[in-house]
C-alpha positions as a printed NumPy array, in Angstrom:
array([[ 13.983,  16.75 ,  17.248],
       [ 17.101,  18.522,  18.441],
       [ 16.48 ,  22.491,  19.558],
       [ 19.082,  24.16 ,  21.023],
       [ 18.333,  25.181,  24.161],
       [ 19.998,  27.102,  27.135],
       [ 22.427,  29.903,  27.039],
       [ 25.016,  30.811,  24.581],
       [ 28.461,  32.717,  26.375],
       [ 30.794,  35.133,  24.414],
       [ 33.589,  37.114,  25.498],
       [ 33.22 ,  40.998,  25.345],
       [ 36.113,  42.42 ,  23.082],
       [ 38.655,  43.751,  26.239],
       [ 38.702,  40.142,  26.991],
       [ 36.608,  40.335,  30.161],
       [ 34.154,  37.564,  31.442],
       [ 31.581,  36.076,  29.631],
       [ 28.318,  36.936,  29.741],
       [ 24.959,  34.975,  29.11 ],
       [ 22.969,  36.273,  26.167],
       [ 18.881,  35.665,  25.995],
       [ 18.515,  31.659,  25.473],
       [ 17.442,  30.885,  21.644],
       [ 14.34 ,  30.56 ,  20.843],
       [ 13.074,  26.512,  20.302],
       [ 13.368,  25.294,  16.489],
       [  9.793,  25.827,  15.836],
       [ 10.342,  25.676,  12.017],
       [ 12.689,  21.985,  12.403],
       [  9.589,  20.616,  14.791],
       [  7.062,  22.188,  12.128],
       [  9.046,  20.415,   9.019],
       [  9.293,  17.229,  10.656],
       [  5.428,  16.807,  11.285],
       [  4.447,  18.173,   7.785],
       [  6.808,  15.411,   6.625],
       [  5.345,  12.789,   8.865],
       [  1.806,  13.835,   8.044],
       [  2.847,  14.406,   4.002],
       [  4.098,  10.638,   3.758],
       [  0.987,   9.412,   5.539],
       [ -1.178,  10.845,   3.672],
       [  0.26 ,   9.467,   0.5  ],
       [  0.742,   6.158,   1.804],
       [ -3.501,   6.778,   2.421],
       [ -4.152,   8.006,  -0.892],
       [ -1.631,   5.718,  -2.99 ],
       [ -3.193,   2.64 ,  -2.352],
       [ -6.489,   3.575,  -1.935],
       [ -8.129,   2.954,  -5.178],
       [ -5.776,  -0.516,  -5.255],
       [ -7.721,  -2.037,  -2.26 ],
       [-11.586,  -0.503,  -3.368],
       [-10.828,  -2.131,  -6.519],
       [-10.246,  -5.753,  -4.549],
       [-13.076,  -4.84 ,  -2.283],
       [-15.343,  -4.297,  -5.431],
       [-13.959,  -7.404,  -7.297],
       [-17.292,  -9.601,  -6.362],
       [-19.384,  -6.57 ,  -7.466],
       [-17.231,  -5.959, -10.673],
       [-17.616,  -9.552, -11.435],
       [-21.148, -10.341, -10.181],
       [-23.347,  -7.281, -11.167],
       [-22.77 ,  -5.426, -14.477],
       [-25.151,  -3.982, -16.375],
       [-25.782,  -0.527, -18.705],
       [-24.052,   2.791, -17.29 ],
       [-26.19 ,   4.681, -14.948],
       [-28.771,   2.055, -14.385],
       [-29.781,   0.21 , -11.155],
       [-27.229,  -2.864, -11.516],
       [-24.782,  -1.418,  -9.1  ],
       [-27.29 ,  -1.62 ,  -6.146],
       [-25.787,  -3.567,  -3.138],
       [-25.494,  -6.904,  -4.462],
       [-27.803,  -9.607,  -3.023],
       [-28.499, -13.159,  -3.258],
       [-29.027, -13.058,  -7.283],
       [-27.81 , -16.484,  -8.548],
       [-27.801, -15.602, -12.574],
       [-23.799, -14.962, -12.548],
       [-23.13 , -18.181,  -9.988],
       [-23.251, -21.397, -10.43 ],
       [-25.967, -22.435,  -7.921],
       [-25.089, -25.859,  -7.9  ],
       [-21.858, -25.375,  -6.687],
       [-20.988, -25.189,  -2.826],
       [-18.943, -22.543,  -2.844],
       [-21.687, -20.017,  -4.728],
       [-18.982, -19.712,  -7.418],
       [-18.511, -16.993,  -9.611],
       [-18.258, -17.611, -13.686],
       [-15.069, -15.734, -13.412],
       [-12.685, -15.791, -10.025],
       [-11.704, -12.656,  -8.214],
       [ -8.344, -13.528,  -9.445],
       [ -8.973, -11.836, -12.275],
       [ -9.482,  -8.342, -10.812],
       [ -6.243,  -8.966,  -8.996],
       [ -4.41 ,  -9.775, -11.848],
       [ -5.856,  -6.317, -13.381],
       [ -4.636,  -4.183, -10.301],
       [ -1.248,  -5.953, -10.242],
       [  0.127,  -6.707, -13.448],
       [  0.336,  -3.065, -14.468],
       [  2.564,  -2.75 , -11.301],
       [  4.734,  -5.259, -11.798],
       [  5.727,  -3.847, -15.205],
       [  6.313,  -0.519, -13.601],
       [  8.387,  -2.217, -10.966],
       [ 10.273,  -4.161, -13.433],
       [ 10.657,  -0.825, -15.479],
       [ 11.762,   1.328, -12.641],
       [ 14.969,   0.141, -11.393],
       [ 16.588,   0.536, -14.961],
       [ 15.075,   4.101, -16.434],
       [ 12.173,   5.632, -13.927],
       [ 14.23 ,   7.503, -12.008],
       [ 14.985,   9.727, -15.258],
       [ 11.256,  10.899, -14.666],
       [ 11.526,  13.716, -12.116],
       [  9.102,  12.887,  -9.16 ],
       [  6.957,  15.463,  -9.632],
       [  5.09 ,  14.754, -13.256],
       [  5.148,  11.061, -11.967],
       [  3.029,  12.171,  -8.91 ],
       [  0.684,  13.81 , -11.466],
       [  0.543,  10.726, -13.783],
       [ -0.357,   9.155, -10.603],
       [ -2.877,  10.887,  -9.374],
       [ -4.901,  11.227, -12.584],
       [ -4.798,   7.491, -13.04 ],
       [ -6.402,   7.16 ,  -9.536],
       [ -9.348,   9.462, -10.486],
       [-10.027,   8.015, -13.744],
       [-10.314,   4.049, -12.445],
       [-12.846,   5.464, -10.073],
       [-15.07 ,   7.085, -12.501],
       [-14.295,   4.305, -15.064],
       [-15.825,   1.583, -12.994],
       [-18.688,   3.631, -11.525],
       [-19.784,   4.252, -14.994],
       [-18.691,   0.437, -16.77 ],
       [-21.343,  -1.296, -18.212],
       [-19.404,  -4.698, -18.859],
       [-16.572,  -6.329, -16.902],
       [-14.028,  -5.635, -19.571],
       [-14.574,  -1.868, -18.999],
       [-14.533,  -2.251, -15.25 ],
       [-11.197,  -4.04 , -15.6  ],
       [ -9.417,  -1.203, -17.571],
       [-10.479,   0.772, -14.838],
       [ -8.941,  -1.582, -12.066],
       [ -5.818,  -1.389, -14.696],
       [ -5.237,   2.287, -14.196],
       [ -5.782,   2.043, -10.235],
       [ -3.008,  -0.321, -10.672],
       [ -0.878,   1.799, -12.291],
       [ -1.594,   4.435, -10.376],
       [ -0.705,   2.741,  -7.106],
       [  2.791,   0.939,  -8.671],
       [  3.983,   4.268,  -9.852],
       [  2.815,   6.017,  -7.   ],
       [  4.874,   3.306,  -4.519],
       [  8.2  ,   3.179,  -6.758],
       [  8.187,   7.051,  -6.559],
       [  7.386,   7.555,  -2.451],
       [  9.406,   5.05 ,  -1.498],
       [ 12.285,   6.58 ,  -3.339],
       [ 11.428,   9.53 ,  -2.426],
       [ 11.625,   8.405,   1.243],
       [ 15.983,   7.886,   0.954],
       [ 16.048,  11.753,   1.03 ],
       [ 14.061,  12.177,   3.718],
       [ 14.688,  10.899,   7.785],
       [ 14.358,   7.638,   7.966],
       [ 11.073,   8.223,  10.456],
       [  9.084,   9.   ,   7.236],
       [  9.43 ,   4.792,   6.358],
       [  7.029,   4.161,   9.173],
       [  4.843,   7.007,   8.406],
       [  4.553,   6.159,   4.668],
       [  4.237,   2.224,   5.902],
       [  1.286,   3.225,   8.495],
       [ -0.445,   5.202,   5.537],
       [ -0.402,   2.246,   3.341],
       [ -2.004,   0.156,   6.156],
       [ -4.598,   2.796,   6.659],
       [ -5.386,   2.931,   2.968],
       [ -6.419,  -0.858,   3.265],
       [ -8.583,  -0.37 ,   6.142],
       [-10.306,   3.132,   5.623],
       [-10.507,   1.512,   1.55 ],
       [-11.931,  -1.621,   2.629],
       [-14.561,   0.011,   5.477],
       [-15.561,   2.662,   3.382],
       [-16.587,   0.691,   0.509],
       [-17.996,  -1.931,   3.056],
       [-19.852,   0.817,   4.917],
       [-21.25 ,   2.598,   2.015],
       [-22.306,  -0.444,   0.846],
       [-23.903,  -1.782,   3.823],
       [-25.751,   1.492,   4.094],
       [-27.889,   1.315,   0.745],
       [-25.486,   3.682,  -1.531],
       [-24.992,   2.08 ,  -5.143],
       [-21.326,   0.361,  -5.656],
       [-21.349,   3.342,  -8.569],
       [-22.161,   6.063,  -6.297],
       [-20.128,   4.982,  -3.474],
       [-16.792,   4.627,  -6.208],
       [-17.884,   8.594,  -7.464],
       [-17.415,   9.684,  -3.575],
       [-13.892,   8.188,  -3.478],
       [-12.686,  10.74 ,  -6.294],
       [-11.851,  13.416,  -3.22 ],
       [ -8.885,  10.905,  -2.293],
       [ -7.054,  11.728,  -5.854],
       [ -6.764,  15.092,  -4.733],
       [ -5.887,  14.985,  -1.693],
       [ -2.164,  12.864,  -2.951],
       [ -1.727,  16.016,  -5.293],
       [ -2.304,  17.963,  -2.3  ],
       [ -0.369,  16.52 ,   0.493],
       [  3.004,  16.396,  -1.898],
       [  2.945,  19.947,  -4.081],
       [  1.621,  21.53 ,  -0.641],
       [  2.366,  19.798,   3.056],
       [  5.977,  18.294,   1.955],
       [  9.211,  20.082,   2.466],
       [ 12.562,  20.116,   0.405],
       [ 14.396,  17.692,   1.962],
       [ 17.668,  19.618,   1.436],
       [ 20.033,  19.709,   5.353],
       [ 18.536,  16.616,   6.486],
       [ 20.093,  13.46 ,   7.926],
       [ 18.452,  10.342,   6.723],
       [ 19.617,   8.65 ,   9.485],
       [ 18.206,   8.966,  12.896],
       [ 14.553,   8.283,  14.036],
       [ 14.129,  11.878,  15.628],
       [ 16.341,  13.713,  13.407],
       [ 17.937,  17.822,  13.931],
       [ 16.508,  19.51 ,  11.192],
       [ 18.85 ,  22.301,  10.163],
       [ 16.812,  24.701,   8.032],
       [ 13.604,  26.247,   7.247],
       [ 12.153,  24.367,   4.022],
       [  9.779,  25.406,   1.939],
       [  6.507,  23.271,   0.151],
       [  7.68 ,  21.923,  -2.565],
       [  5.465,  23.093,  -5.118],
       [  7.695,  26.418,  -4.36 ],
       [ 10.968,  24.873,  -3.863],
       [ 13.977,  23.3  ,  -5.282],
       [ 12.512,  19.862,  -6.433],
       [ 13.998,  16.379,  -4.738],
       [ 14.737,  15.578,  -8.117],
       [ 17.819,  17.794,  -8.331],
       [ 19.542,  16.73 ,  -5.47 ],
       [ 23.096,  16.292,  -6.326],
       [ 23.969,  12.935,  -3.904],
       [ 20.717,  10.766,  -4.946],
       [ 21.756,   7.776,  -6.425],
       [ 20.749,   8.613, -10.168],
       [ 24.293,   7.855, -11.734],
       [ 24.876,   4.301, -10.331],
       [ 26.677,   1.612, -13.069],
       [ 24.712,  -1.762, -13.863],
       [ 27.293,  -3.135, -11.959],
       [ 26.173,  -1.343,  -8.987],
       [ 22.761,  -1.759,  -8.97 ],
       [ 23.328,  -5.926, -10.082],
       [ 25.51 ,  -5.957,  -6.748],
       [ 22.789,  -4.286,  -4.613],
       [ 20.091,  -6.351,  -5.712],
       [ 22.003,  -9.458,  -4.85 ],
       [ 22.391,  -8.286,  -1.28 ],
       [ 18.512,  -7.795,  -1.225],
       [ 17.558, -10.787,  -2.131],
       [ 17.747, -11.69 ,   1.484],
       [ 14.74 ,  -9.624,   1.687],
       [ 12.779,  -9.642,  -1.323],
       [ 12.692, -13.443,  -1.232],
       [ 10.579, -13.454,   2.083],
       [  8.59 , -10.757,   1.376],
       [  7.731, -12.317,  -2.232],
       [  6.474, -15.596,  -0.122],
       [  4.913, -13.698,   2.37 ],
       [  2.566, -12.11 ,  -0.22 ],
       [  2.324, -14.596,  -2.382],
       [  0.532, -17.112,   0.295],
       [ -1.792, -13.722,   1.461],
       [ -2.683, -13.191,  -1.312],
       [ -3.416, -16.605,  -2.797],
       [ -5.985, -16.523,   0.312],
       [ -7.429, -13.237,  -0.36 ],
       [ -8.305, -13.632,  -3.93 ],
       [ -8.016, -17.519,  -4.639],
       [ -9.623, -18.624,  -1.195],
       [-12.209, -15.911,   0.022],
       [-14.865, -15.922,  -2.534],
       [-14.717, -19.878,  -1.605],
       [-14.62 , -19.569,   2.078],
       [-18.685, -19.476,   1.579],
       [-20.607, -19.879,   5.156],
       [-24.797, -20.279,   4.59 ],
       [-24.96 , -20.589,   8.449],
       [-24.892, -16.995,   8.444],
       [-27.43 , -13.876,   8.265],
       [-24.278, -12.636,   5.649],
       [-24.795, -13.131,   1.711],
       [-21.957, -13.994,  -0.18 ],
       [-21.007, -10.039,  -0.96 ],
       [-21.366,  -9.264,   2.263],
       [-18.641, -12.327,   3.711],
       [-16.06 , -11.103,   0.781],
       [-16.154,  -7.641,   1.57 ],
       [-16.006,  -8.289,   5.445],
       [-13.19 , -10.751,   4.847],
       [-11.579,  -7.563,   2.912],
       [-12.187,  -5.076,   5.676],
       [-10.892,  -7.472,   8.271],
       [ -7.307,  -8.498,   6.338],
       [ -6.726,  -5.135,   6.164],
       [ -7.381,  -3.794,   9.631],
       [ -4.532,  -5.977,  10.557],
       [ -2.333,  -4.605,   7.958],
       [ -3.122,  -1.352,   9.405],
       [ -2.337,  -2.67 ,  12.861],
       [  0.981,  -4.165,  11.93 ],
       [  2.354,  -1.755,   9.248],
       [  2.07 ,   1.22 ,  12.595],
       [  3.571,  -0.992,  14.756],
       [  7.433,  -0.053,  13.811],
       [  8.096,   2.07 ,  16.831],
       [  7.283,  -0.514,  19.492],
       [  7.885,  -4.095,  17.529],
       [ 10.909,  -4.709,  14.905],
       [ 11.559,  -8.306,  13.393],
       [ 14.759,  -8.462,  11.61 ],
       [ 14.369, -12.159,  10.502],
       [ 11.127, -11.317,   7.928],
       [ 11.582, -15.475,   7.142],
       [  9.692, -16.481,  10.048],
       [  6.778, -14.365,   8.714],
       [  7.101, -15.862,   5.579],
       [  6.271, -19.591,   7.029],
       [  3.631, -18.315,   9.049],
       [  1.538, -17.111,   6.654],
       [  2.381, -20.002,   4.422],
       [  0.999, -22.477,   7.281],
       [ -2.397, -19.644,   6.975],
       [ -2.192, -20.483,   3.588],
       [ -2.484, -24.246,   4.022],
       [ -4.697, -24.214,   6.86 ],
       [ -7.672, -22.052,   5.125],
       [ -7.111, -24.23 ,   1.79 ],
       [ -7.346, -27.694,   3.786],
       [-10.889, -25.91 ,   5.116],
       [-12.328, -25.2  ,   1.852],
       [-11.471, -28.741,   1.144],
       [-12.304, -30.59 ,   3.83 ],
       [-14.885, -28.172,   5.39 ],
       [-13.662, -28.39 ,   9.083],
       [-13.808, -24.952,  10.454],
       [-17.722, -24.565,  11.846],
       [-18.031, -20.955,  12.267],
       [-17.18 , -17.919,   9.95 ],
       [-15.856, -16.272,  13.033],
       [-13.203, -18.324,  13.447],
       [-12.529, -17.562,   9.956],
       [-12.462, -13.966,  10.876],
       [ -9.956, -14.284,  13.143],
       [ -7.456, -16.229,  10.613],
       [ -7.885, -13.514,   8.278],
       [ -6.913, -11.129,  10.964],
       [ -4.155, -12.682,  11.975],
       [ -3.32 , -13.08 ,   8.381],
       [ -3.238,  -9.107,   7.441],
       [ -0.862,  -8.706,  10.919],
       [  1.745, -11.067,   9.803],
       [  1.286,  -9.519,   5.748],
       [  1.94 ,  -5.738,   7.499],
       [  5.009,  -6.746,   9.592],
       [  6.716,  -8.366,   6.884],
       [  6.367,  -5.161,   4.558],
       [  7.455,  -2.251,   6.858],
       [ 10.264,  -4.288,   8.755],
       [ 11.939,  -5.72 ,   5.25 ],
       [ 12.004,  -1.619,   3.898],
       [ 13.121,  -0.499,   7.861],
       [ 15.686,  -3.04 ,   7.534],
       [ 16.521,  -2.299,   3.904],
       [ 17.038,   1.596,   4.624],
       [ 19.263,   0.657,   8.112],
       [ 21.618,  -1.431,   5.93 ],
       [ 21.934,   0.5  ,   2.407],
       [ 24.334,   3.229,   2.385],
       [ 23.151,   6.775,   1.637],
       [ 24.337,   6.192,  -2.164],
       [ 22.832,   2.951,  -2.495],
       [ 19.392,   3.683,  -0.852],
       [ 17.548,   5.049,  -2.89 ],
       [ 17.746,   2.721,  -5.532],
       [ 17.442,  -0.321,  -3.023],
       [ 13.947,   1.227,  -1.698],
       [ 12.726,   0.908,  -5.872],
       [ 14.339,  -2.262,  -6.386],
       [ 13.138,  -3.912,  -3.089],
       [  9.227,  -2.656,  -3.858],
       [  9.022,  -5.409,  -6.704],
       [  8.737,  -7.914,  -3.692],
       [  5.213,  -7.606,  -2.82 ],
       [  4.077,  -7.236,  -6.474],
       [  5.872, -10.544,  -7.742],
       [  4.244, -12.237,  -5.138],
       [  1.013, -10.977,  -5.812],
       [  1.089, -12.008,  -9.449],
       [  2.236, -15.194,  -8.962],
       [ -0.687, -15.824,  -6.468],
       [ -3.074, -14.712,  -8.936],
       [ -2.25 , -16.527, -11.605],
       [ -2.083, -19.798,  -9.416],
       [ -5.915, -18.564,  -8.299],
       [ -7.087, -18.546, -11.587],
       [ -6.992, -22.16 , -12.576],
       [ -7.626, -23.255,  -8.426],
       [-10.94 , -21.318,  -8.788],
       [-12.132, -23.644, -11.996],
       [-10.783, -26.458, -10.184],
       [-12.562, -26.486,  -7.274],
       [-16.058, -25.287,  -8.374],
       [-15.978, -27.651, -11.127],
       [-15.422, -30.685,  -8.756],
       [-18.221, -29.044,  -6.215]])
């Protein structure tokens, strides 16, 4: 952040020598605004993806242990055989966890497909409110659900919250300094790690899945507080630098001009302009689709089939550990932009597809002798996925004009959602096929 240090010099009215004035004080307001926005976008990334991650971490429990609301069917799952195919070497659920993935991603896909066409007409603040309410509703509905169907409705609410929030906040980064992209990405990675770790830790400690979900209701409130009270208005900021000089004192969004009122935002692009920008984004969109297709095919199609009986961990506990290690890798790589930048994301897509092939082959041939080898592959999988996400959006921010950046960020965020949706659709029949064979 640039603050003007040193002394000013001025001439006397009589044309005499210049004299030194008192040094200007550092621009603490600018420094404060920078860190408030950095913290604000990190927290928004954390809160926006938290419910989505928790629902995926709870997928095995949602499908395995349902009963009437409020009873003890929500206790930490052990090796209960009734909902599984006990004759299968995979210990299969009757329904694949990909069903939870689809409920958690298809509403997001619809939102992201419609977003470039008209979602931008709705101001940011109402979108954030809707996202927060849906997130809270998802925790409550799944916690008190007595059936898989009602639980999946709660998962849909989490998907609406996450999808609407991602489109909103990625678009919002276009009118803030570019550095906030790194903070947002790190926050989304933190959501994966903290969401999976908190669900794993609380259930391992003996808290029921129902009470674990209810304990997370503070997350939607934190999202709303961060947007309305922590972020500052984006006026007079240059989105082009990493250490931007911010030239005006800014107030919280709740009490000042909303970002949607900026006259230079990309809200009046013609359809032809949007189509031209979108075609230019395909070199980034296609690799990110492949990365997310491969990793979520692993996560929701293969995780529950990677079942090791020669360990003290139950099937449900193994699944939670897989989710936690994957999210740990995502958090590390999504937070790595300042020390490692990748221009060619195609390489990440190819490596992720190789991961998918290795784990699929292991399910068929069982050549990996230990669950700890699988733990290592899953951590590496998360590193690749997080690196692809943060570098894709950073590259787009670098290579699009100010006029097109807001639209480009919203349009490109369809990539991960499309890849995840395709993986869920393929994982469902694969689950049924493998479970019938075994």
